[in-house]
Backbone as XML, in Angstrom:
<?xml version="1.0"?>
<chain id="A" units="angstrom">
  <residue number="1" name="MET">
    <atom name="N" x="18.821" y="-122.528" z="-57.124"/>
    <atom name="CA" x="20.525" y="-121.882" z="-56.157"/>
    <atom name="C" x="21.225" y="-122.497" z="-55.278"/>
  </residue>
  <residue number="2" name="ALA">
    <atom name="N" x="20.496" y="-123.117" z="-54.186"/>
    <atom name="CA" x="20.941" y="-123.800" z="-53.107"/>
    <atom name="C" x="21.527" y="-124.939" z="-53.535"/>
  </residue>
  <residue number="3" name="THR">
    <atom name="N" x="20.673" y="-125.582" z="-54.527"/>
    <atom name="CA" x="21.269" y="-126.722" z="-55.620"/>
    <atom name="C" x="22.642" y="-126.468" z="-55.847"/>
  </residue>
  <residue number="4" name="LEU">
    <atom name="N" x="22.897" y="-125.221" z="-56.367"/>
    <atom name="CA" x="24.278" y="-125.194" z="-57.293"/>
    <atom name="C" x="25.143" y="-124.830" z="-56.289"/>
  </residue>
  <residue number="5" name="ARG">
    <atom name="N" x="24.592" y="-124.104" z="-55.128"/>
    <atom name="CA" x="25.745" y="-124.118" z="-54.039"/>
    <atom name="C" x="26.342" y="-125.434" z="-53.688"/>
  </residue>
  <residue number="6" name="ARG">
    <atom name="N" x="25.533" y="-126.140" z="-53.239"/>
    <atom name="CA" x="25.255" y="-127.821" z="-53.036"/>
    <atom name="C" x="26.418" y="-128.564" z="-53.748"/>
  </residue>
  <residue number="7" name="LEU">
    <atom name="N" x="26.509" y="-128.082" z="-55.061"/>
    <atom name="CA" x="27.294" y="-128.942" z="-55.708"/>
    <atom name="C" x="28.492" y="-128.276" z="-56.210"/>
  </residue>
  <residue number="8" name="TRP">
    <atom name="N" x="28.437" y="-127.020" z="-55.931"/>
    <atom name="CA" x="29.868" y="-126.358" z="-56.072"/>
    <atom name="C" x="30.831" y="-126.815" z="-55.187"/>
  </residue>
  <residue number="9" name="ARG">
    <atom name="N" x="30.453" y="-126.903" z="-53.786"/>
    <atom name="CA" x="31.064" y="-127.488" z="-52.633"/>
    <atom name="C" x="31.904" y="-128.659" z="-52.882"/>
  </residue>
  <residue number="10" name="ASN">
    <atom name="N" x="31.408" y="-129.839" z="-53.841"/>
    <atom name="CA" x="31.915" y="-130.992" z="-54.700"/>
    <atom name="C" x="33.208" y="-130.744" z="-55.391"/>
  </residue>
  <residue number="11" name="ALA">
    <atom name="N" x="34.069" y="-131.162" z="-54.363"/>
    <atom name="CA" x="35.360" y="-130.797" z="-55.333"/>
    <atom name="C" x="35.682" y="-131.889" z="-56.711"/>
  </residue>
  <residue number="12" name="ALA">
    <atom name="N" x="34.681" y="-132.929" z="-56.972"/>
    <atom name="CA" x="34.741" y="-133.072" z="-58.315"/>
    <atom name="C" x="34.169" y="-132.349" z="-59.249"/>
  </residue>
  <residue number="13" name="VAL">
    <atom name="N" x="32.933" y="-131.854" z="-58.831"/>
    <atom name="CA" x="32.509" y="-130.287" z="-59.965"/>
    <atom name="C" x="33.411" y="-129.541" z="-60.251"/>
  </residue>
  <residue number="14" name="LYS">
    <atom name="N" x="34.455" y="-128.915" z="-58.830"/>
    <atom name="CA" x="34.857" y="-128.142" z="-59.457"/>
    <atom name="C" x="36.285" y="-128.605" z="-60.122"/>
  </residue>
  <residue number="15" name="THR">
    <atom name="N" x="36.695" y="-129.481" z="-60.066"/>
    <atom name="CA" x="37.461" y="-130.190" z="-61.438"/>
    <atom name="C" x="37.234" y="-129.957" z="-62.055"/>
  </residue>
  <residue number="16" name="GLY">
    <atom name="N" x="36.069" y="-130.588" z="-62.556"/>
    <atom name="CA" x="35.125" y="-130.389" z="-63.679"/>
    <atom name="C" x="34.901" y="-129.278" z="-64.515"/>
  </residue>
  <residue number="17" name="THR">
    <atom name="N" x="34.629" y="-128.488" z="-63.920"/>
    <atom name="CA" x="34.293" y="-127.243" z="-64.098"/>
    <atom name="C" x="36.054" y="-126.552" z="-64.871"/>
  </residue>
  <residue number="18" name="ILE">
    <atom name="N" x="36.512" y="-126.604" z="-63.961"/>
    <atom name="CA" x="37.945" y="-125.985" z="-64.608"/>
    <atom name="C" x="38.606" y="-126.207" z="-65.538"/>
  </residue>
  <residue number="19" name="VAL">
    <atom name="N" x="38.529" y="-128.038" z="-65.519"/>
    <atom name="CA" x="39.094" y="-128.640" z="-67.185"/>
    <atom name="C" x="38.052" y="-128.082" z="-68.233"/>
  </residue>
  <residue number="20" name="LEU">
    <atom name="N" x="37.023" y="-128.399" z="-67.811"/>
    <atom name="CA" x="35.743" y="-127.854" z="-69.396"/>
    <atom name="C" x="36.261" y="-126.390" z="-69.380"/>
  </residue>
  <residue number="21" name="SER">
    <atom name="N" x="36.433" y="-125.372" z="-68.777"/>
    <atom name="CA" x="36.413" y="-124.141" z="-68.909"/>
    <atom name="C" x="38.061" y="-124.027" z="-69.804"/>
  </residue>
  <residue number="22" name="VAL">
    <atom name="N" x="39.102" y="-124.568" z="-69.621"/>
    <atom name="CA" x="40.377" y="-124.450" z="-70.198"/>
    <atom name="C" x="39.923" y="-125.367" z="-71.250"/>
  </residue>
  <residue number="23" name="LEU">
    <atom name="N" x="39.137" y="-126.274" z="-71.468"/>
    <atom name="CA" x="39.176" y="-126.888" z="-73.216"/>
    <atom name="C" x="38.591" y="-125.764" z="-74.206"/>
  </residue>
  <residue number="24" name="VAL">
    <atom name="N" x="37.463" y="-125.055" z="-73.285"/>
    <atom name="CA" x="36.810" y="-124.506" z="-74.023"/>
    <atom name="C" x="37.686" y="-123.021" z="-74.288"/>
  </residue>
  <residue number="25" name="LEU">
    <atom name="N" x="38.279" y="-122.291" z="-73.510"/>
    <atom name="CA" x="39.420" y="-121.544" z="-73.355"/>
    <atom name="C" x="40.365" y="-121.993" z="-74.894"/>
  </residue>
  <residue number="26" name="LEU">
    <atom name="N" x="40.522" y="-123.116" z="-75.078"/>
    <atom name="CA" x="41.949" y="-123.526" z="-75.975"/>
    <atom name="C" x="40.962" y="-123.783" z="-77.208"/>
  </residue>
  <residue number="27" name="ALA">
    <atom name="N" x="39.670" y="-124.728" z="-77.080"/>
    <atom name="CA" x="38.887" y="-124.117" z="-78.322"/>
    <atom name="C" x="38.543" y="-122.727" z="-78.913"/>
  </residue>
  <residue number="28" name="LEU">
    <atom name="N" x="38.232" y="-121.816" z="-78.055"/>
    <atom name="CA" x="37.886" y="-120.469" z="-78.631"/>
    <atom name="C" x="39.276" y="-119.887" z="-79.397"/>
  </residue>
  <residue number="29" name="PHE">
    <atom name="N" x="40.593" y="-120.175" z="-78.841"/>
    <atom name="CA" x="41.754" y="-119.450" z="-79.051"/>
    <atom name="C" x="42.455" y="-120.536" z="-80.201"/>
  </residue>
  <residue number="30" name="ALA">
    <atom name="N" x="41.861" y="-121.735" z="-80.649"/>
    <atom name="CA" x="42.639" y="-122.777" z="-81.718"/>
    <atom name="C" x="43.240" y="-122.274" z="-82.757"/>
  </residue>
  <residue number="31" name="PRO">
    <atom name="N" x="42.604" y="-121.333" z="-83.361"/>
    <atom name="CA" x="42.785" y="-120.310" z="-84.676"/>
    <atom name="C" x="43.872" y="-119.469" z="-84.471"/>
  </residue>
  <residue number="32" name="TRP">
    <atom name="N" x="44.539" y="-118.713" z="-83.615"/>
    <atom name="CA" x="45.410" y="-118.154" z="-83.254"/>
    <atom name="C" x="46.831" y="-119.093" z="-82.416"/>
  </residue>
  <residue number="33" name="LEU">
    <atom name="N" x="46.571" y="-120.200" z="-82.303"/>
    <atom name="CA" x="47.474" y="-120.880" z="-81.384"/>
    <atom name="C" x="48.834" y="-121.916" z="-82.444"/>
  </residue>
  <residue number="34" name="GLY">
    <atom name="N" x="47.993" y="-122.213" z="-83.715"/>
    <atom name="CA" x="48.731" y="-122.602" z="-84.711"/>
    <atom name="C" x="48.793" y="-121.599" z="-85.848"/>
  </residue>
  <residue number="35" name="THR">
    <atom name="N" x="50.117" y="-121.275" z="-85.765"/>
    <atom name="CA" x="50.260" y="-120.015" z="-86.698"/>
    <atom name="C" x="51.000" y="-120.059" z="-88.232"/>
  </residue>
  <residue number="36" name="ILE">
    <atom name="N" x="51.677" y="-121.608" z="-88.280"/>
    <atom name="CA" x="52.410" y="-121.952" z="-89.330"/>
    <atom name="C" x="51.694" y="-122.474" z="-90.423"/>
  </residue>
  <residue number="37" name="ASP">
    <atom name="N" x="51.285" y="-122.279" z="-91.044"/>
    <atom name="CA" x="50.739" y="-123.116" z="-92.730"/>
    <atom name="C" x="51.783" y="-124.095" z="-92.917"/>
  </residue>
  <residue number="38" name="PRO">
    <atom name="N" x="51.367" y="-125.492" z="-92.699"/>
    <atom name="CA" x="52.099" y="-126.462" z="-93.500"/>
    <atom name="C" x="52.647" y="-126.819" z="-94.831"/>
  </residue>
  <residue number="39" name="ALA">
    <atom name="N" x="51.445" y="-125.581" z="-95.728"/>
    <atom name="CA" x="51.754" y="-125.252" z="-97.056"/>
    <atom name="C" x="52.829" y="-124.889" z="-97.853"/>
  </residue>
  <residue number="40" name="GLU">
    <atom name="N" x="53.077" y="-123.923" z="-96.559"/>
    <atom name="CA" x="54.151" y="-122.430" z="-96.686"/>
    <atom name="C" x="55.346" y="-123.179" z="-96.567"/>
  </residue>
  <residue number="41" name="MET">
    <atom name="N" x="55.475" y="-124.762" z="-96.069"/>
    <atom name="CA" x="57.045" y="-125.012" z="-95.278"/>
    <atom name="C" x="57.396" y="-124.946" z="-96.636"/>
  </residue>
  <residue number="42" name="ASP">
    <atom name="N" x="58.909" y="-125.306" z="-96.834"/>
    <atom name="CA" x="60.217" y="-125.733" z="-98.122"/>
    <atom name="C" x="60.454" y="-127.579" z="-97.770"/>
  </residue>
  <residue number="43" name="ALA">
    <atom name="N" x="59.814" y="-128.047" z="-99.092"/>
    <atom name="CA" x="60.342" y="-129.432" z="-98.513"/>
    <atom name="C" x="61.339" y="-129.958" z="-98.946"/>
  </residue>
  <residue number="44" name="SER">
    <atom name="N" x="62.133" y="-129.040" z="-99.597"/>
    <atom name="CA" x="63.998" y="-129.245" z="-99.667"/>
    <atom name="C" x="64.469" y="-129.588" z="-98.089"/>
  </residue>
  <residue number="45" name="PHE">
    <atom name="N" x="64.052" y="-128.931" z="-97.149"/>
    <atom name="CA" x="64.447" y="-129.306" z="-95.791"/>
    <atom name="C" x="63.574" y="-130.313" z="-95.188"/>
  </residue>
  <residue number="46" name="ILE">
    <atom name="N" x="63.039" y="-131.251" z="-95.587"/>
    <atom name="CA" x="62.922" y="-132.084" z="-95.092"/>
    <atom name="C" x="63.167" y="-133.530" z="-94.294"/>
  </residue>
  <residue number="47" name="ASN">
    <atom name="N" x="64.431" y="-133.513" z="-94.940"/>
    <atom name="CA" x="65.796" y="-134.361" z="-94.452"/>
    <atom name="C" x="66.236" y="-133.814" z="-93.382"/>
  </residue>
  <residue number="48" name="VAL">
    <atom name="N" x="66.689" y="-132.326" z="-92.873"/>
    <atom name="CA" x="67.122" y="-132.316" z="-92.224"/>
    <atom name="C" x="66.883" y="-132.633" z="-90.793"/>
  </residue>
  <residue number="49" name="THR">
    <atom name="N" x="68.168" y="-132.370" z="-90.103"/>
    <atom name="CA" x="67.938" y="-133.176" z="-89.072"/>
    <atom name="C" x="67.155" y="-131.750" z="-87.656"/>
  </residue>
  <residue number="50" name="ALA">
    <atom name="N" x="67.060" y="-132.239" z="-86.343"/>
    <atom name="CA" x="66.605" y="-130.800" z="-85.771"/>
    <atom name="C" x="67.498" y="-130.430" z="-85.373"/>
  </residue>
  <residue number="51" name="GLY">
    <atom name="N" x="67.905" y="-129.023" z="-84.921"/>
    <atom name="CA" x="68.491" y="-128.363" z="-84.113"/>
    <atom name="C" x="69.512" y="-127.824" z="-84.860"/>
  </residue>
  <residue number="52" name="SER">
    <atom name="N" x="69.809" y="-127.702" z="-86.404"/>
    <atom name="CA" x="70.682" y="-127.661" z="-87.058"/>
    <atom name="C" x="70.517" y="-125.822" z="-87.759"/>
  </residue>
  <residue number="53" name="VAL">
    <atom name="N" x="71.298" y="-125.621" z="-87.516"/>
    <atom name="CA" x="71.360" y="-123.956" z="-87.801"/>
    <atom name="C" x="71.368" y="-123.787" z="-89.627"/>
  </residue>
  <residue number="54" name="GLY">
    <atom name="N" x="70.344" y="-123.158" z="-89.591"/>
    <atom name="CA" x="70.199" y="-122.106" z="-90.820"/>
    <atom name="C" x="69.045" y="-121.530" z="-91.500"/>
  </residue>
  <residue number="55" name="GLU">
    <atom name="N" x="69.018" y="-120.810" z="-92.234"/>
    <atom name="CA" x="67.457" y="-119.896" z="-92.384"/>
    <atom name="C" x="67.152" y="-120.576" z="-93.220"/>
  </residue>
  <residue number="56" name="VAL">
    <atom name="N" x="65.841" y="-120.809" z="-93.679"/>
    <atom name="CA" x="64.489" y="-121.375" z="-93.788"/>
    <atom name="C" x="63.740" y="-120.909" z="-94.880"/>
  </residue>
  <residue number="57" name="THR">
    <atom name="N" x="63.342" y="-120.850" z="-96.557"/>
    <atom name="CA" x="62.428" y="-119.553" z="-96.731"/>
    <atom name="C" x="61.717" y="-120.310" z="-97.278"/>
  </residue>
  <residue number="58" name="ILE">
    <atom name="N" x="60.423" y="-119.472" z="-97.080"/>
    <atom name="CA" x="59.428" y="-120.279" z="-97.275"/>
    <atom name="C" x="58.320" y="-119.523" z="-98.603"/>
  </residue>
  <residue number="59" name="ALA">
    <atom name="N" x="57.287" y="-120.227" z="-99.108"/>
    <atom name="CA" x="57.149" y="-120.150" z="-100.184"/>
    <atom name="C" x="57.067" y="-118.672" z="-101.220"/>
  </residue>
  <residue number="60" name="ASN">
    <atom name="N" x="56.282" y="-117.691" z="-99.956"/>
    <atom name="CA" x="56.276" y="-116.395" z="-100.542"/>
    <atom name="C" x="57.482" y="-115.726" z="-100.168"/>
  </residue>
  <residue number="61" name="GLY">
    <atom name="N" x="58.922" y="-115.955" z="-100.242"/>
    <atom name="CA" x="60.400" y="-115.050" z="-100.321"/>
    <atom name="C" x="60.504" y="-115.126" z="-98.748"/>
  </residue>
  <residue number="62" name="GLU">
    <atom name="N" x="59.222" y="-114.820" z="-97.618"/>
    <atom name="CA" x="60.051" y="-114.594" z="-96.540"/>
    <atom name="C" x="61.164" y="-115.467" z="-95.643"/>
  </residue>
  <residue number="63" name="THR">
    <atom name="N" x="61.932" y="-115.216" z="-95.436"/>
    <atom name="CA" x="63.084" y="-115.932" z="-94.777"/>
    <atom name="C" x="63.096" y="-115.937" z="-92.788"/>
  </residue>
  <residue number="64" name="MET">
    <atom name="N" x="63.031" y="-117.453" z="-92.711"/>
    <atom name="CA" x="62.622" y="-116.988" z="-91.148"/>
    <atom name="C" x="64.214" y="-117.776" z="-90.468"/>
  </residue>
</chain>
């Protein structure tokens, strides 16, 4: 236990623990972070410029 306390005082250990924790949390929540299925995108809009206004209909008929 004394070894863990001594390690925790080191700033590099704290930083590494925080970074590793964030990466683990991102990996756990990854299935919910990317919610758009690329297979449902309408290919007719592939050449539309970014920021153009209009409706997009995906394969199941839902309008976005």
